[in-house]
C-alpha positions, 0 to 999 in steps of 0.5 A: 077464779078471779072471774068468779070472784069479781062476779060474786055478790057482796054478801057471797064474799064479804062478812058483816056484823056488828062492830066489836071494841077491843082494847089495843094498846100500840106498841112504841116503835122506833125510828131511831137511825144512824149512818153506817161507818162503813157504807154510809147507808141509813140503818135503823136501830134494829139492824145497827151493830156497835163495834168500838163506838161506831155504828155499822149495818149488818153487812159492814159489821161482818167485814169488821169481824 
């Protein structure tokens, strides 16, 4: 299969056409992070658990419960 793809002509495997405009609205990302109080690893916002005002990763927070 790889040989078939590698030997194919561009027009057989690529689709070309007019460039279309789209209304792209990027989502706001977050690179906010804290160090885990349990293991000292860096944890991004979406993985942070706050217990008694301290920041924990998911693994360390499980040990606190």
